[in-house]
N, C-alpha and C positions, 0 to 999 in steps of 0.2 A: 774702127776696123782693126782686128787683131790678126797677125800673121804668126802661125805656130811652125816651129822648125825642129826636126829631129836630126841632129848633127852626126857626121861620121865619127867613129867607125864602130859598128857592131855587125854581127852576122847578118848579111843581107838576104835572109831567108823568108822574111814575112814583114808585113806593115807594122809600124809601131803602135802598140795597144794604148799607151798613155796618150799619145797625140790623138788617136782615134776617139778616145773617151772625151778628151777636152773639146775636140771639134764637134762631136755629136751633141754634147751637152750644151755648148754655147749656141750652136745653131738652133737647137730645140727651144732655147729661150729667146730667140730672135736676134742674137748678137751676130753681126756680120764678121765672118772670119774665113781665113784660108789656111791651108796646111801644106808644108813641103817636107817630103822625106828626103833630106839632103844626103842621107846615108846611102841608099841604093842609087840615087842619081849621081852622087859624087864618085862612087865606086865604078859605075858604068862609064863615067867620063874618063877616069884614069885608065881603065882597061882599053878604051877606044884610042888612047893616045899612043899605044905601044908602037915601037919602031922595030922593023924587021932586022935592023943591024945588031950585031952582037953575037952571043954564043948560040949554038944550035938549039938548045932548049927554048930560049926566049924567042928565037926566030920561028920555031914550030908553034909556040903558044900564040904568036901574033897571027900566023897563017891560019890557024885553026880556031880563032876566037869565036866566030859565029857558030861553028859546029860544036864547040865546047859549051857555049851558053845553051844551045839546044839540048845537049846531053844532060846538063844539070837541071834544066827546066822541064825536061821530058826525056824519053817518052813516058807514057803512063806505066805504072808498075805491071809486072815485075821488072825490077831494075837489074842491070848487070853490074855487080859491084866493082869489078876490075876496070871497066870502061868509065864508070862514074868516078872512081879514084883518079884515073889519069886526067879526066876533064877538070876535076877540082884542082889537081896539082898544077896543071898548065895555067889555069886562071889565076891561081895564087902566085905563080911565078911572074906572070905578067903584071899583077898589081904590085908585087914587091919591087920589080924593076922600074916601075913608073915613079917610085919615090926616091930613086938614087940621087937625083939632083937636089933633094931637099934636106941637105945636111945628114945628120946621123939618125934618120927616121927609118923605122922598120915597119912595113905594112904587111899584113896578111888579111885573108878574108874574115878573120875573127878578132884581129887585134891591131892596135896602133901603139907603137912604142917609140919614144924619143930618148936616145941615149944621153942627151944633154939636159933635157927638161923633165921634171917629174910631175905627173898629174896630181900627186898628193902633196904638193908644195904650193901654197898660194902665191908666193913670189914668182914661181915659174909659170903659173897660169897667167899672171899679169904680164909676164915677159912675152908669153905666147900672143897675148892680145896686142901688145905693143908692136911686135914684129910679125903681124899677121901675113905679110907677103911671103914669108919663108915657109908657110904651111903648104904641104903638097896638094891640098885641096883648094888653094887660093884661086887658081885659074878658074875652077868651077864655081866657087861661091861668089866670087866677084861678079861674074856675069849673071848667075842665077838670081842672086839677091837684088842686084840692080834692076833686073827686069821685073822681078816681083814687086818691088817697092814702087817703081814707076807705074806699074799697072794698077796696084791695089791701094797705094797711098796709106799704109797702116799707121795708126797712131801708136800701136803697141806691137812689139815683136817678142814672142815668148819662146825661150830656148829650153827644150826638155833634155835634161842631162841625167842619165840613169846609170852609166857605166864609166869607169875610169878611162877606158879606151876611147871615149868620146870627148873627154875633158879638154885636151889641148886644142883640138879643132873647134870645139864649142867657143872657147875663149878667143881663138883667132877670129872667128866669125863675129863675135861681139865687138872685138877691137876694130874690125873693118866697119861695122855698122855705126859704132860710136864716132869713128873718124869721119865718115862720109855723111851720115845722117844723124847728127847730134840731137836733133829735135825728137827723135823717136824714143819712146820709153822702152827700155829693155828689161824684161822680166825673166829671171833665171829660176827654174824649178826642176823637179824630177826626183827620183828615188835616191840618187847619189847625193844631191844637194841636201835632201832631208837627212840622210845619214851623216853628212858633215856637220849639220846643225845639232842633231840629236845625239850622234855618236861621238864625233871628234870634238864637239863643243865649240865649233866655229861661231863666232859672233860678229865677224866683220861684214863689210858690204863690198869687198873686192875694190876698195878705193873709188867708189862711184862708177865703176864700169857698168854694173847692173843697177838699175834704178829701183828694182824691187827683187828681193831674194825670198822665195817661197818655200816653207817647210810643209810637207804633207801634200795631199791632193790639191791640184792647182785650180780646180774649177771655181771655187768660191772666190779666190783672189782675183781671177780674171773677170768673173761676173761683177765683182765690186767695182772694178775699173770701168765697167760699162753701166754702172748705176743700178745694177740688179742685186737685190738683197740675197737671194738664194735660188737654186734651181729646184724645180718641181721634182725632178728625178734625173739621174745621170743616164746618158745614152751613148752608144758606140756608133760611129759612122766611118766607113772606109771609102766614101765617095771621092775624097780628094786624091787618092793614091792610084797610081798606074799599076794595078795588081798583076799584070802580065810581066812586069819587069823583074820581079823578085827571083832570086836564084834558088829555086826549089822545084822538084818534079811534080808540080801542081800547086795551086794557091793554098797557102796555110793562112787561116784566119785566127789570130790570137784573140782570146776573150778572157776577161777577169770577172769572176763572180764574187770576189771578196777582197778586202784589204786586211793584211795581217794573217796570222795563222790561228786556226781554231784550237790547236793543242797548246801552243805557247808555254811549254813547260820544260823544254830542253835546256840544259845548261849550256852556256857559252853561245846561245843563239843571238845573232846580231839584232834581230827584230825585238827579242825580249829585252836585250840591253838598251835598245833605243825607246822602249816603252810604246811600241806600235800596238794600237788597239785592233782587235779583230772586229771588222765591220762587214758582214756578209750581205749580199743582195739576197732577198728571199728566193729559195731555190726554184720555185715555180716561175718567178719573174725572170730569173737568170736563164733558165732553159727556154722560156718563151722568146727572150731577146736573141739568144743564140740561134734559135730556129728561124727567126725572122731574118737574121743576117745571112744564114745559109740559103734561104729562099732567094735573097737578093743577089748574092755573090757566087753561089754555087761552088764553094771551096772543095778542094780535094781532101782537106783535113782541117779540123778545129783544134787549136792548141789552147787549153785552159791554163792560163799563166798564174793561177793562184799559188800562194806559198804551199798550200795543201788543200786539195779538194775535200770538202766536208762530206761525212757519211750521208747527210741529207741530200746534198747535191748529187752524189753518185746514185742514190736511190731514185731520185727524180729523173736522172738521165736514163737509168735502166727502164723506167716506166714510160718515158716520153722521149724517144730518140730525137736528136736535134736535126737530123737530116744529112749528116756527113760523118765519116769516121772521125774519132777524136781521141786525144790523149792528154795527160796531165800528171802532176805530182800528187801522190796520195799517201797517207800514212797507212801502216800495216795494221789495220784493225781486224777484229774477229770476223766481221762481215765478209771480208775478202777471203776467208778460209772456207766459206760456204760455196760449194761448187754450183749449186743452183743459182745463187745470186750472181756469181761470176759469168755463168752462161747468159743470164739476163743482161748483164753489162755488155757482153760481147754482142748479143743481138741488138742492143741499143747503140752500137757503133764504137764501143771502146776497142781501139786497136793496140794500145800500149799504155802501161802505167809506169811512171817513174817512182821508184821506191827507195827510201832511205834506210837501208839495212844498217849501215854505218860500221858495225862491228860484229864479229862472230864470237865474241866473248860476252857472256851474260853480265858479268860484274861491271864491264865497261858501260853496257847499255843502262844498267841500273844506276850507276853513279852519275850518269849524265841525263837522267830523267827522261829517257826515250819512251818509257811506257810500253815496252814490247818484249815478248819472250821469244827466244830463238826457236823454240818448238813451234810456236805459232807462225813465225816467219817461214819455217820449212813447209808448213801446211799451206800457207798462202801462195808460195812459189809453185807448189804442186797444183793447187787449185787453179791458178791462172794459166799454167801450162796446159792443163787438161781442157780448159775452156777456150783456148786459142788466143789468149790475150798476151801480148809480148811484155817483157819486163826490161827496164833499164835500171839497173841496181847501182846505188851509190854507196861507196865505202869510204870511211874516213880514218886516217892513220895519224898517230902522234898526239892524240888528245892527252890531257894531263892524267887521266886514269888508265892509260894504256902503257904497257911495256912491250919489250920484244916478244915475251911469252904470249901476251894477249894478241899481238899482231899475228903470230903464227897460228893461233886458233882461228883468227879470221881467214887466214890462208886455207886452213883445213876445211872450214865451213864453205868457202867459195869453191874449192875443188869438188867437194861432195855434191854441191848444188849446181855446178856448172851446166849440166844438162837442162836445168830449169831456168837458166838465165840467158837472155838474148843479147844484152849489152851491159858493159861495165863502165863506171866512172870511178877513178881512184883519186882521192884528194888528200892533201896534207893539211893538218889542222892549223887554223889561224886563230889567235886569241883576240876577241874584240876588245878594243882599248878601254871601254868603260863597263865591261862585264862585271857584275857584282861578284861572280865566282872567281874572278882573277885576284881578288883581294887576299885570298889564302895562298897565293903563289908569289914567288919572287920574280917580279917582272923586271925586264931590262929596258934599255932605251927603246922608244917607239921606232917603228920602221920609219925610214927617212921621209920627212915631210910633216908639216903641222896639220895637215888634213888626213893623215893616215888613220884608218879605221881600226888598225890592229897594232898590237904591241908584242915585242919579244918577251919571252919568259923562260925561266930556268925549269926545265922539265924535272918533276920530282923523282922520276925513275931513270933519269939520264937518257931517255929515249928522244934525243933531239932531232931536229929536221934533217941534218946530213945523214944520220944513221937511218932514219925512216926512208929517205930517198934511196939510199944504197940497198936497203932491204927490198924495196919495191922493184928497183931495176935489176938487181942481181939474183933475186930469188922469186918474188911473187909473180912478176910478169913472165918468168921463164917456165913456170909450171905449164905443161902441155895443155891441160884442160882450160886453164885461165888464158893462155896465149891464144887459144882457138876462139874464145869469146871476144877478146880484145881485137882480134884481126877483123871482126865484122863491123866495128864501129866506123861510121862515116867520117872521114877526116875533116877536121876544122868545123863542120856543121854538127857533128855528133848527134845529140838527142833531137835536134831540130829536124834532121832528115831521117833518123833511124826508123820512124814509123812507116815510111815509104817502102822500106825493105821487108816489111811484114804484110803489106797489102797483097791480096791475091792477084 
């Protein structure tokens, strides 16, 4: 029997797609397994612990906990942004205060930060495992895991680790399990673990804490432990999750129709640097499974979590609507400049597309292999706006081919197109530690930690991170047209909740 666990802390807006795929695939092959989303359960546990003593803000957050949970989970759209922001702020305050007794830990609804331990340092991860009682989620996972193990008697516990914000708690949970249930085999996998192995070049086993460390999709490794050679096909199942618990204005159902990126040509791309192969599910099969999940769970929204939805998948979704509004990340291809196609996408349920514009300077886009022309980007933004499809636009600053002049062209592009953009994400460039393109640059010491996926570098144009941040804060964000767009972004939950503000 296998027990699958999604550890805290990530945004608690939707069930974990990786665990859902593992659970569904294993069950379809007759493997006995159960799953726990310790992320949403642990967050709700800490929120419920709030004490009315203390400052007025915290006392108000405790008093209004039930009402604030209801406001974030509903009502159905249209949503009132100001009321939503206040509810999220109060919940975030309550979660932050719940961790005050756990050393120098900082919790938000979207992040876990320890000022003394780094999730990118293997020694600190082992220290977290050794001192598991100091973790702010210890009271929750001690009781929850004990109850689950006594009930199910698993031979294997699989920990799915996908984000740095989960790492310290994941290792604390492993330390607890190893100390109390030493006979259980612990399997550690997930996209972050894969990146550590392929990207940072980690070859250790965390000193025996994990009995098996898996790189890449975990289905095959878990099936092998059950004596099964391979799965007939992968399947998703959200049966083990309490879907009403998630903090969203309606159930979001995440679904992945591929592994890797179909484009896979962008310079400095972490997936490219890690050699991740593009492995799509046939579009017809993917849409069919998404439709079946919709019929079973009746979600308010489908979230396609692919690195980039392929043109073939978009076409199939336009032809065969899955049964619920949906959104996902898509490359800016010529098909999206076709208004007729965009209207079909809209009719097929597309409520929003996340788009990597990255830069408003053509030379930057060309040097980084983006395969996109700014003229085409303008047409796509206009086409999507006319079709009623929202846009969540991603911009990247500080890449090696950018200088302050190119950054200002991005500012100008964004101001001109602000009426066509619904939401904005502004990011500062990180250099993947093993990127082949980094060899032509003067790199500096790695970011702190032997598991860091990024390295410092000397910017060839002197456009270093402090300068980039000052430009963004002092100039870019203060442009009235841009500030207006940024003000609409849902705090903390950002793109995960943005589509709800576009629903009629």
